[in-house]
Biopython code that builds the backbone (N, CA, C, O; Angstrom):
import numpy as np
from Bio.PDB.StructureBuilder import StructureBuilder

atoms = [
    (1, "MET", "N", (20.217, 26.714, -62.496)),
    (1, "MET", "CA", (19.339, 26.692, -61.340)),
    (1, "MET", "C", (18.492, 27.964, -61.255)),
    (1, "MET", "O", (17.316, 27.911, -60.895)),
    (2, "GLU", "N", (19.093, 29.096, -61.585)),
    (2, "GLU", "CA", (18.374, 30.357, -61.535)),
    (2, "GLU", "C", (17.218, 30.363, -62.527)),
    (2, "GLU", "O", (16.162, 30.924, -62.236)),
    (3, "GLY", "N", (17.399, 29.754, -63.684)),
    (3, "GLY", "CA", (16.337, 29.662, -64.684)),
    (3, "GLY", "C", (15.160, 28.841, -64.171)),
    (3, "GLY", "O", (14.009, 29.154, -64.474)),
    (4, "MET", "N", (15.434, 27.806, -63.406)),
    (4, "MET", "CA", (14.380, 26.949, -62.851)),
    (4, "MET", "C", (13.547, 27.716, -61.819)),
    (4, "MET", "O", (12.326, 27.571, -61.776)),
    (5, "GLN", "N", (14.207, 28.529, -60.990)),
    (5, "GLN", "CA", (13.488, 29.333, -60.003)),
    (5, "GLN", "C", (12.595, 30.363, -60.688)),
    (5, "GLN", "O", (11.469, 30.604, -60.253)),
    (6, "MET", "N", (13.101, 30.968, -61.757)),
    (6, "MET", "CA", (12.303, 31.948, -62.487)),
    (6, "MET", "C", (11.088, 31.279, -63.118)),
    (6, "MET", "O", (9.992, 31.840, -63.121)),
    (7, "LYS", "N", (11.286, 30.089, -63.646)),
    (7, "LYS", "CA", (10.182, 29.350, -64.266)),
    (7, "LYS", "C", (9.116, 29.016, -63.218)),
    (7, "LYS", "O", (7.921, 29.137, -63.485)),
    (8, "LYS", "N", (9.549, 28.598, -62.035)),
    (8, "LYS", "CA", (8.606, 28.290, -60.953)),
    (8, "LYS", "C", (7.843, 29.544, -60.526)),
    (8, "LYS", "O", (6.636, 29.489, -60.288)),
    (9, "ALA", "N", (8.544, 30.665, -60.430)),
    (9, "ALA", "CA", (7.896, 31.916, -60.036)),
    (9, "ALA", "C", (6.863, 32.339, -61.079)),
    (9, "ALA", "O", (5.772, 32.784, -60.721)),
    (10, "LEU", "N", (7.191, 32.206, -62.356)),
    (10, "LEU", "CA", (6.246, 32.541, -63.416)),
    (10, "LEU", "C", (5.027, 31.624, -63.388)),
    (10, "LEU", "O", (3.899, 32.086, -63.559)),
    (11, "MET", "N", (5.245, 30.341, -63.175)),
    (11, "MET", "CA", (4.135, 29.386, -63.112)),
    (11, "MET", "C", (3.230, 29.700, -61.921)),
    (11, "MET", "O", (2.005, 29.643, -62.034)),
    (12, "PHE", "N", (3.839, 30.031, -60.781)),
    (12, "PHE", "CA", (3.048, 30.378, -59.603)),
    (12, "PHE", "C", (2.232, 31.647, -59.860)),
    (12, "PHE", "O", (1.053, 31.708, -59.509)),
    (13, "GLY", "N", (2.851, 32.656, -60.470)),
    (13, "GLY", "CA", (2.147, 33.895, -60.795)),
    (13, "GLY", "C", (0.989, 33.652, -61.744)),
    (13, "GLY", "O", (-0.087, 34.224, -61.568)),
    (14, "LEU", "N", (1.194, 32.813, -62.746)),
    (14, "LEU", "CA", (0.135, 32.474, -63.693)),
    (14, "LEU", "C", (-1.007, 31.750, -62.985)),
    (14, "LEU", "O", (-2.178, 32.061, -63.207)),
    (15, "PHE", "N", (-0.667, 30.792, -62.141)),
    (15, "PHE", "CA", (-1.677, 30.053, -61.385)),
    (15, "PHE", "C", (-2.483, 30.999, -60.495)),
    (15, "PHE", "O", (-3.710, 30.918, -60.441)),
    (16, "LEU", "N", (-1.786, 31.893, -59.802)),
    (16, "LEU", "CA", (-2.453, 32.840, -58.914)),
    (16, "LEU", "C", (-3.386, 33.763, -59.703)),
    (16, "LEU", "O", (-4.503, 34.037, -59.265)),
    (17, "GLY", "N", (-2.938, 34.237, -60.852)),
    (17, "GLY", "CA", (-3.773, 35.093, -61.692)),
    (17, "GLY", "C", (-5.026, 34.388, -62.169)),
    (17, "GLY", "O", (-6.109, 34.974, -62.168)),
    (18, "ILE", "N", (-4.892, 33.140, -62.574)),
    (18, "ILE", "CA", (-6.046, 32.355, -63.026)),
    (18, "ILE", "C", (-7.030, 32.154, -61.879)),
    (18, "ILE", "O", (-8.240, 32.254, -62.081)),
    (19, "MET", "N", (-6.532, 31.875, -60.691)),
    (19, "MET", "CA", (-7.412, 31.667, -59.538)),
    (19, "MET", "C", (-8.170, 32.955, -59.182)),
    (19, "MET", "O", (-9.362, 32.906, -58.880)),
    (20, "ILE", "N", (-7.494, 34.082, -59.214)),
    (20, "ILE", "CA", (-8.156, 35.361, -58.915)),
    (20, "ILE", "C", (-9.240, 35.635, -59.946)),
    (20, "ILE", "O", (-10.341, 36.054, -59.589)),
    (21, "PHE", "N", (-8.944, 35.405, -61.215)),
    (21, "PHE", "CA", (-9.933, 35.607, -62.273)),
    (21, "PHE", "C", (-11.134, 34.681, -62.077)),
    (21, "PHE", "O", (-12.276, 35.112, -62.239)),
    (22, "ALA", "N", (-10.891, 33.418, -61.730)),
    (22, "ALA", "CA", (-11.978, 32.451, -61.552)),
    (22, "ALA", "C", (-12.887, 32.854, -60.395)),
    (22, "ALA", "O", (-14.110, 32.779, -60.517)),
    (23, "VAL", "N", (-12.313, 33.275, -59.291)),
    (23, "VAL", "CA", (-13.116, 33.705, -58.139)),
    (23, "VAL", "C", (-13.947, 34.928, -58.510)),
    (23, "VAL", "O", (-15.125, 35.006, -58.161)),
    (24, "HIS", "N", (-13.349, 35.873, -59.208)),
    (24, "HIS", "CA", (-14.083, 37.071, -59.637)),
    (24, "HIS", "C", (-15.232, 36.697, -60.572)),
    (24, "HIS", "O", (-16.338, 37.220, -60.432)),
    (25, "ALA", "N", (-14.984, 35.807, -61.511)),
    (25, "ALA", "CA", (-16.029, 35.402, -62.463)),
    (25, "ALA", "C", (-17.175, 34.702, -61.744)),
    (25, "ALA", "O", (-18.338, 34.934, -62.074)),
    (26, "LEU", "N", (-16.872, 33.859, -60.780)),
    (26, "LEU", "CA", (-17.922, 33.147, -60.048)),
    (26, "LEU", "C", (-18.762, 34.095, -59.205)),
    (26, "LEU", "O", (-19.985, 33.962, -59.164)),
    (27, "THR", "N", (-18.132, 35.040, -58.537)),
    (27, "THR", "CA", (-18.901, 35.956, -57.703)),
    (27, "THR", "C", (-19.658, 36.971, -58.544)),
    (27, "THR", "O", (-20.726, 37.423, -58.132)),
    (28, "ALA", "N", (-19.146, 37.338, -59.695)),
    (28, "ALA", "CA", (-19.850, 38.287, -60.562)),
    (28, "ALA", "C", (-21.132, 37.671, -61.104)),
    (28, "ALA", "O", (-22.140, 38.365, -61.239)),
    (29, "GLU", "N", (-21.110, 36.384, -61.414)),
    (29, "GLU", "CA", (-22.305, 35.720, -61.925)),
    (29, "GLU", "C", (-23.348, 35.516, -60.837)),
    (29, "GLU", "O", (-24.535, 35.378, -61.132)),
    (30, "ALA", "N", (-22.918, 35.496, -59.594)),
    (30, "ALA", "CA", (-23.847, 35.250, -58.499)),
    (30, "ALA", "C", (-24.775, 36.448, -58.262)),
    (30, "ALA", "O", (-25.894, 36.270, -57.779)),
    (31, "ALA", "N", (-24.333, 37.649, -58.591)),
    (31, "ALA", "CA", (-25.147, 38.848, -58.375)),
    (31, "ALA", "C", (-25.850, 39.242, -59.667)),
    (31, "ALA", "O", (-25.256, 39.222, -60.745)),
    (32, "VAL", "N", (-27.122, 39.600, -59.540)),
    (32, "VAL", "CA", (-27.925, 40.019, -60.689)),
    (32, "VAL", "C", (-28.281, 41.490, -60.508)),
    (32, "VAL", "O", (-28.868, 41.868, -59.494)),
    (33, "ASP", "N", (-27.928, 42.322, -61.487)),
    (33, "ASP", "CA", (-28.289, 43.738, -61.441)),
    (33, "ASP", "C", (-29.776, 43.908, -61.720)),
    (33, "ASP", "O", (-30.325, 43.263, -62.612)),
    (34, "VAL", "N", (-30.420, 44.777, -60.956)),
    (34, "VAL", "CA", (-31.835, 45.091, -61.151)),
    (34, "VAL", "C", (-31.939, 46.555, -61.545)),
    (34, "VAL", "O", (-31.381, 47.428, -60.880)),
    (35, "LYS", "N", (-32.662, 46.819, -62.637)),
    (35, "LYS", "CA", (-32.827, 48.184, -63.135)),
    (35, "LYS", "C", (-34.226, 48.702, -62.824)),
    (35, "LYS", "O", (-35.195, 47.945, -62.778)),
    (36, "SER", "N", (-34.302, 49.997, -62.615)),
    (36, "SER", "CA", (-35.584, 50.658, -62.386)),
    (36, "SER", "C", (-36.385, 50.684, -63.680)),
    (36, "SER", "O", (-35.837, 50.900, -64.761)),
    (37, "GLY", "N", (-37.680, 50.462, -63.554)),
    (37, "GLY", "CA", (-38.550, 50.528, -64.716)),
    (37, "GLY", "C", (-39.155, 51.901, -64.921)),
    (37, "GLY", "O", (-39.813, 52.149, -65.932)),
    (38, "ILE", "N", (-38.936, 52.806, -63.958)),
    (38, "ILE", "CA", (-39.569, 54.128, -64.013)),
    (38, "ILE", "C", (-38.701, 55.132, -63.250)),
    (38, "ILE", "O", (-37.979, 54.767, -62.322)),
    (39, "ALA", "N", (-38.784, 56.382, -63.652)),
    (39, "ALA", "CA", (-38.051, 57.448, -62.967)),
    (39, "ALA", "C", (-38.877, 57.990, -61.808)),
    (39, "ALA", "O", (-40.106, 57.918, -61.827)),
    (40, "GLY", "N", (-38.203, 58.530, -60.807)),
    (40, "GLY", "CA", (-38.887, 59.141, -59.675)),
    (40, "GLY", "C", (-37.945, 59.327, -58.505)),
    (40, "GLY", "O", (-36.737, 59.126, -58.627)),
    (41, "THR", "N", (-38.507, 59.712, -57.368)),
    (41, "THR", "CA", (-37.745, 59.891, -56.136)),
    (41, "THR", "C", (-37.988, 58.687, -55.237)),
    (41, "THR", "O", (-39.136, 58.338, -54.962)),
    (42, "VAL", "N", (-36.918, 58.054, -54.780)),
    (42, "VAL", "CA", (-37.025, 56.847, -53.955)),
    (42, "VAL", "C", (-37.682, 57.193, -52.623)),
    (42, "VAL", "O", (-37.232, 58.085, -51.905)),
    (43, "THR", "N", (-38.769, 56.462, -52.304)),
    (43, "THR", "CA", (-39.466, 56.645, -51.028)),
    (43, "THR", "C", (-39.278, 55.445, -50.099)),
    (43, "THR", "O", (-39.486, 55.546, -48.890)),
    (44, "TRP", "N", (-38.887, 54.321, -50.673)),
    (44, "TRP", "CA", (-38.664, 53.103, -49.887)),
    (44, "TRP", "C", (-37.756, 52.190, -50.686)),
    (44, "TRP", "O", (-37.766, 52.200, -51.916)),
    (45, "ARG", "N", (-36.965, 51.393, -49.964)),
    (45, "ARG", "CA", (-36.115, 50.390, -50.606)),
    (45, "ARG", "C", (-35.978, 49.195, -49.685)),
    (45, "ARG", "O", (-36.079, 49.323, -48.465)),
    (46, "ALA", "N", (-35.750, 48.046, -50.268)),
    (46, "ALA", "CA", (-35.500, 46.845, -49.474)),
    (46, "ALA", "C", (-34.134, 46.984, -48.801)),
    (46, "ALA", "O", (-33.260, 47.697, -49.294)),
    (47, "GLU", "N", (-33.963, 46.313, -47.697)),
    (47, "GLU", "CA", (-32.699, 46.372, -46.967)),
    (47, "GLU", "C", (-31.742, 45.289, -47.462)),
    (47, "GLU", "O", (-32.183, 44.187, -47.787)),
    (48, "PRO", "N", (-30.435, 45.582, -47.526)),
    (48, "PRO", "CA", (-29.466, 44.549, -47.891)),
    (48, "PRO", "C", (-29.587, 43.356, -46.942)),
    (48, "PRO", "O", (-29.729, 43.526, -45.731)),
    (49, "GLY", "N", (-29.530, 42.161, -47.501)),
    (49, "GLY", "CA", (-29.676, 40.939, -46.720)),
    (49, "GLY", "C", (-31.100, 40.426, -46.655)),
    (49, "GLY", "O", (-31.330, 39.293, -46.231)),
    (50, "SER", "N", (-32.063, 41.243, -47.069)),
    (50, "SER", "CA", (-33.472, 40.839, -47.033)),
    (50, "SER", "C", (-33.743, 39.718, -48.025)),
    (50, "SER", "O", (-33.221, 39.720, -49.140)),
    (51, "ALA", "N", (-34.563, 38.764, -47.608)),
    (51, "ALA", "CA", (-35.042, 37.716, -48.519)),
    (51, "ALA", "C", (-36.301, 38.239, -49.195)),
    (51, "ALA", "O", (-37.179, 38.801, -48.540)),
    (52, "LEU", "N", (-36.385, 38.052, -50.508)),
    (52, "LEU", "CA", (-37.536, 38.527, -51.275)),
    (52, "LEU", "C", (-38.175, 37.382, -52.039)),
    (52, "LEU", "O", (-37.482, 36.534, -52.601)),
    (53, "ALA", "N", (-39.493, 37.363, -52.058)),
    (53, "ALA", "CA", (-40.226, 36.395, -52.877)),
    (53, "ALA", "C", (-40.402, 36.990, -54.270)),
    (53, "ALA", "O", (-40.311, 38.204, -54.455)),
    (54, "ALA", "N", (-40.652, 36.135, -55.232)),
    (54, "ALA", "CA", (-40.913, 36.603, -56.594)),
    (54, "ALA", "C", (-42.056, 37.610, -56.568)),
    (54, "ALA", "O", (-43.091, 37.358, -55.952)),
    (55, "GLY", "N", (-41.874, 38.748, -57.233)),
    (55, "GLY", "CA", (-42.891, 39.787, -57.288)),
    (55, "GLY", "C", (-42.777, 40.846, -56.204)),
    (55, "GLY", "O", (-43.462, 41.867, -56.264)),
    (56, "ALA", "N", (-41.921, 40.618, -55.215)),
    (56, "ALA", "CA", (-41.777, 41.587, -54.119)),
    (56, "ALA", "C", (-41.125, 42.878, -54.616)),
    (56, "ALA", "O", (-40.274, 42.859, -55.506)),
    (57, "GLU", "N", (-41.542, 43.997, -54.024)),
    (57, "GLU", "CA", (-40.940, 45.288, -54.363)),
    (57, "GLU", "C", (-39.503, 45.350, -53.857)),
    (57, "GLU", "O", (-39.185, 44.871, -52.769)),
    (58, "ILE", "N", (-38.649, 45.951, -54.674)),
    (58, "ILE", "CA", (-37.263, 46.196, -54.282)),
    (58, "ILE", "C", (-37.076, 47.687, -54.021)),
    (58, "ILE", "O", (-36.433, 48.081, -53.048)),
    (59, "VAL", "N", (-37.650, 48.517, -54.907)),
    (59, "VAL", "CA", (-37.574, 49.976, -54.782)),
    (59, "VAL", "C", (-38.937, 50.565, -55.117)),
    (59, "VAL", "O", (-39.588, 50.144, -56.073)),
    (60, "ARG", "N", (-39.362, 51.543, -54.320)),
    (60, "ARG", "CA", (-40.617, 52.274, -54.561)),
    (60, "ARG", "C", (-40.247, 53.740, -54.761)),
    (60, "ARG", "O", (-39.396, 54.282, -54.055)),
    (61, "VAL", "N", (-40.910, 54.382, -55.750)),
    (61, "VAL", "CA", (-40.629, 55.792, -56.049)),
    (61, "VAL", "C", (-41.904, 56.624, -56.075)),
    (61, "VAL", "O", (-43.006, 56.113, -56.276)),
    (62, "ARG", "N", (-41.714, 57.924, -55.865)),
    (62, "ARG", "CA", (-42.802, 58.888, -56.004)),
    (62, "ARG", "C", (-42.653, 59.537, -57.380)),
    (62, "ARG", "O", (-41.581, 60.027, -57.736)),
    (63, "THR", "N", (-43.740, 59.534, -58.144)),
    (63, "THR", "CA", (-43.780, 60.175, -59.456)),
    (63, "THR", "C", (-44.829, 61.278, -59.409)),
    (63, "THR", "O", (-45.411, 61.534, -58.354)),
    (64, "LEU", "N", (-45.072, 61.920, -60.518)),
    (64, "LEU", "CA", (-46.101, 62.966, -60.573)),
    (64, "LEU", "C", (-47.496, 62.413, -60.297)),
    (64, "LEU", "O", (-48.376, 63.143, -59.844)),
    (65, "THR", "N", (-47.698, 61.121, -60.570)),
    (65, "THR", "CA", (-49.025, 60.518, -60.397)),
    (65, "THR", "C", (-49.170, 59.730, -59.098)),
    (65, "THR", "O", (-50.237, 59.172, -58.843)),
    (66, "GLY", "N", (-48.135, 59.669, -58.276)),
    (66, "GLY", "CA", (-48.213, 58.936, -57.019)),
    (66, "GLY", "C", (-47.040, 57.992, -56.838)),
    (66, "GLY", "O", (-46.063, 58.042, -57.585)),
    (67, "GLU", "N", (-47.149, 57.118, -55.823)),
    (67, "GLU", "CA", (-46.079, 56.161, -55.538)),
    (67, "GLU", "C", (-46.322, 54.856, -56.279)),
    (67, "GLU", "O", (-47.447, 54.361, -56.351)),
    (68, "VAL", "N", (-45.236, 54.306, -56.831)),
    (68, "VAL", "CA", (-45.303, 53.028, -57.544)),
    (68, "VAL", "C", (-44.004, 52.260, -57.325)),
    (68, "VAL", "O", (-42.979, 52.832, -56.955)),
    (69, "ALA", "N", (-44.074, 50.956, -57.560)),
    (69, "ALA", "CA", (-42.865, 50.133, -57.510)),
    (69, "ALA", "C", (-42.017, 50.431, -58.742)),
    (69, "ALA", "O", (-42.511, 50.387, -59.869)),
    (70, "ALA", "N", (-40.748, 50.732, -58.522)),
    (70, "ALA", "CA", (-39.828, 50.998, -59.633)),
    (70, "ALA", "C", (-39.100, 49.731, -60.043)),
    (70, "ALA", "O", (-38.622, 49.621, -61.172)),
    (71, "ALA", "N", (-39.015, 48.766, -59.118)),
    (71, "ALA", "CA", (-38.346, 47.497, -59.414)),
    (71, "ALA", "C", (-38.930, 46.413, -58.524)),
    (71, "ALA", "O", (-39.231, 46.644, -57.353)),
    (72, "ARG", "N", (-39.085, 45.224, -59.100)),
    (72, "ARG", "CA", (-39.600, 44.060, -58.369)),
    (72, "ARG", "C", (-38.691, 42.862, -58.607)),
    (72, "ARG", "O", (-37.998, 42.788, -59.622)),
    (73, "ALA", "N", (-38.700, 41.929, -57.664)),
    (73, "ALA", "CA", (-37.931, 40.692, -57.814)),
    (73, "ALA", "C", (-38.621, 39.791, -58.832)),
    (73, "ALA", "O", (-39.833, 39.588, -58.769)),
    (74, "GLU", "N", (-37.853, 39.257, -59.761)),
    (74, "GLU", "CA", (-38.422, 38.362, -60.767)),
    (74, "GLU", "C", (-38.550, 36.931, -60.254)),
    (74, "GLU", "O", (-39.344, 36.146, -60.771)),
    (75, "GLU", "N", (-37.761, 36.601, -59.233)),
    (75, "GLU", "CA", (-37.810, 35.263, -58.635)),
    (75, "GLU", "C", (-37.371, 35.368, -57.186)),
    (75, "GLU", "O", (-36.917, 36.429, -56.756)),
    (76, "ASP", "N", (-37.496, 34.287, -56.426)),
    (76, "ASP", "CA", (-37.051, 34.285, -55.034)),
    (76, "ASP", "C", (-35.558, 34.605, -54.992)),
    (76, "ASP", "O", (-34.770, 34.031, -55.744)),
    (77, "CYS", "N", (-35.178, 35.528, -54.103)),
    (77, "CYS", "CA", (-33.789, 35.979, -54.063)),
    (77, "CYS", "C", (-33.520, 36.676, -52.737)),
    (77, "CYS", "O", (-34.397, 36.764, -51.878)),
    (78, "SER", "N", (-32.297, 37.169, -52.582)),
    (78, "SER", "CA", (-31.963, 38.018, -51.444)),
    (78, "SER", "C", (-31.224, 39.242, -51.966)),
    (78, "SER", "O", (-30.591, 39.196, -53.021)),
    (79, "VAL", "N", (-31.311, 40.326, -51.221)),
    (79, "VAL", "CA", (-30.674, 41.581, -51.618)),
    (79, "VAL", "C", (-29.213, 41.538, -51.186)),
    (79, "VAL", "O", (-28.916, 41.471, -49.993)),
    (80, "SER", "N", (-28.307, 41.577, -52.149)),
    (80, "SER", "CA", (-26.891, 41.586, -51.792)),
    (80, "SER", "C", (-26.355, 43.007, -51.676)),
    (80, "SER", "O", (-25.426, 43.258, -50.909)),
    (81, "GLU", "N", (-26.939, 43.950, -52.444)),
    (81, "GLU", "CA", (-26.470, 45.336, -52.379)),
    (81, "GLU", "C", (-27.559, 46.277, -52.900)),
    (81, "GLU", "O", (-28.177, 46.015, -53.931)),
    (82, "MET", "N", (-27.780, 47.360, -52.183)),
    (82, "MET", "CA", (-28.688, 48.414, -52.653)),
    (82, "MET", "C", (-27.830, 49.569, -53.141)),
    (82, "MET", "O", (-26.907, 50.001, -52.450)),
    (83, "LEU", "N", (-28.135, 50.067, -54.332)),
    (83, "LEU", "CA", (-27.332, 51.127, -54.939)),
    (83, "LEU", "C", (-28.012, 52.489, -54.884)),
    (83, "LEU", "O", (-27.468, 53.473, -55.384)),
    (84, "VAL", "N", (-29.199, 52.555, -54.279)),
    (84, "VAL", "CA", (-29.925, 53.818, -54.115)),
    (84, "VAL", "C", (-30.375, 53.949, -52.665)),
    (84, "VAL", "O", (-30.469, 52.967, -51.929)),
    (85, "SER", "N", (-30.648, 55.185, -52.280)),
    (85, "SER", "CA", (-31.132, 55.474, -50.926)),
    (85, "SER", "C", (-32.440, 56.246, -51.012)),
    (85, "SER", "O", (-32.762, 56.832, -52.046)),
    (86, "VAL", "N", (-33.187, 56.240, -49.917)),
    (86, "VAL", "CA", (-34.417, 57.028, -49.850)),
    (86, "VAL", "C", (-34.052, 58.494, -50.084)),
    (86, "VAL", "O", (-33.107, 59.018, -49.496)),
    (87, "GLY", "N", (-34.827, 59.141, -50.960)),
    (87, "GLY", "CA", (-34.571, 60.537, -51.303)),
    (87, "GLY", "C", (-33.818, 60.718, -52.611)),
    (87, "GLY", "O", (-33.815, 61.814, -53.172)),
    (88, "ASP", "N", (-33.175, 59.654, -53.112)),
    (88, "ASP", "CA", (-32.453, 59.739, -54.389)),
    (88, "ASP", "C", (-33.429, 59.876, -55.548)),
    (88, "ASP", "O", (-34.487, 59.247, -55.553)),
    (89, "ASP", "N", (-33.075, 60.697, -56.526)),
    (89, "ASP", "CA", (-33.816, 60.758, -57.786)),
    (89, "ASP", "C", (-33.178, 59.747, -58.729)),
    (89, "ASP", "O", (-31.972, 59.790, -58.972)),
    (90, "ILE", "N", (-33.996, 58.832, -59.263)),
    (90, "ILE", "CA", (-33.473, 57.800, -60.152)),
    (90, "ILE", "C", (-34.132, 57.914, -61.520)),
    (90, "ILE", "O", (-35.192, 58.520, -61.671)),
    (91, "THR", "N", (-33.479, 57.317, -62.510)),
    (91, "THR", "CA", (-33.995, 57.328, -63.876)),
    (91, "THR", "C", (-34.414, 55.925, -64.281)),
    (91, "THR", "O", (-33.965, 54.941, -63.694)),
    (92, "ALA", "N", (-35.267, 55.838, -65.275)),
    (92, "ALA", "CA", (-35.647, 54.532, -65.819)),
    (92, "ALA", "C", (-34.398, 53.893, -66.419)),
    (92, "ALA", "O", (-33.649, 54.542, -67.150)),
    (93, "GLY", "N", (-34.184, 52.632, -66.110)),
    (93, "GLY", "CA", (-33.022, 51.914, -66.621)),
    (93, "GLY", "C", (-31.807, 51.967, -65.713)),
    (93, "GLY", "O", (-30.806, 51.305, -65.986)),
    (94, "GLN", "N", (-31.873, 52.738, -64.642)),
    (94, "GLN", "CA", (-30.756, 52.834, -63.699)),
    (94, "GLN", "C", (-30.675, 51.565, -62.856)),
    (94, "GLN", "O", (-31.700, 51.056, -62.404)),
    (95, "VAL", "N", (-29.466, 51.052, -62.642)),
    (95, "VAL", "CA", (-29.285, 49.893, -61.765)),
    (95, "VAL", "C", (-29.495, 50.366, -60.332)),
    (95, "VAL", "O", (-28.807, 51.270, -59.860)),
    (96, "VAL", "N", (-30.461, 49.741, -59.639)),
    (96, "VAL", "CA", (-30.822, 50.173, -58.286)),
    (96, "VAL", "C", (-30.430, 49.168, -57.207)),
    (96, "VAL", "O", (-30.337, 49.520, -56.031)),
    (97, "ALA", "N", (-30.199, 47.914, -57.607)),
    (97, "ALA", "CA", (-29.873, 46.883, -56.619)),
    (97, "ALA", "C", (-29.155, 45.724, -57.289)),
    (97, "ALA", "O", (-29.194, 45.557, -58.508)),
    (98, "ARG", "N", (-28.498, 44.929, -56.452)),
    (98, "ARG", "CA", (-27.917, 43.662, -56.901)),
    (98, "ARG", "C", (-28.522, 42.568, -56.031)),
    (98, "ARG", "O", (-28.537, 42.664, -54.804)),
    (99, "LEU", "N", (-29.018, 41.534, -56.689)),
    (99, "LEU", "CA", (-29.686, 40.442, -55.993)),
    (99, "LEU", "C", (-28.909, 39.156, -56.158)),
    (99, "LEU", "O", (-28.202, 38.958, -57.146)),
    (100, "LYS", "N", (-29.050, 38.288, -55.178)),
    (100, "LYS", "CA", (-28.455, 36.958, -55.244)),
    (100, "LYS", "C", (-29.595, 35.962, -55.375)),
    (100, "LYS", "O", (-30.507, 35.938, -54.548)),
    (101, "LYS", "N", (-29.543, 35.145, -56.412)),
    (101, "LYS", "CA", (-30.584, 34.138, -56.616)),
    (101, "LYS", "C", (-30.525, 33.104, -55.505)),
    (101, "LYS", "O", (-29.449, 32.781, -55.001)),
    (102, "GLN", "N", (-31.690, 32.587, -55.125)),
    (102, "GLN", "CA", (-31.758, 31.533, -54.118)),
    (102, "GLN", "C", (-31.244, 30.236, -54.721)),
    (102, "GLN", "O", (-31.547, 29.918, -55.871)),
    (103, "ASP", "N", (-30.470, 29.491, -53.950)),
    (103, "ASP", "CA", (-29.972, 28.197, -54.423)),
    (103, "ASP", "C", (-31.124, 27.227, -54.550)),
    (103, "ASP", "O", (-32.016, 27.173, -53.703)),
    (104, "GLU", "N", (-31.088, 26.460, -55.627)),
    (104, "GLU", "CA", (-32.165, 25.483, -55.846)),
    (104, "GLU", "C", (-31.769, 24.139, -55.327)),
    (104, "GLU", "O", (-32.544, 23.188, -55.420)),
]
sb = StructureBuilder()
sb.init_structure("model")
sb.init_model(0)
sb.init_chain("A")
sb.init_seg("    ")
for serial, (resi, resn, name, xyz) in enumerate(atoms, 1):
    if name == "N":
        sb.init_residue(resn, " ", resi, " ")
    sb.init_atom(name, np.array(xyz, "f"), 0.0, 1.0, " ", f" {name:<3s}", serial, name[0])
structure = sb.get_structure()
């Protein structure tokens, strides 16, 4: 009888582990990392929860030549997380935001 209880506990643990992994995999795919295309000092950023149309600015930076968009939305989406703040110095290729694609 003790062996049967151990087997049930192991099966439950395995099931629970698989479910946790599946939830993590699904939520990880839902967020898209956005990288800066240029280095500079952040002067503006979109707010978390904001809906963005394709082409909308996500982060704007000040460079030696003036202010420019450092990252833009490639498609309709919403901002799930901003990883930079106004005043931060960022580099080209740095992940600045995570976006959630709009459901089709």
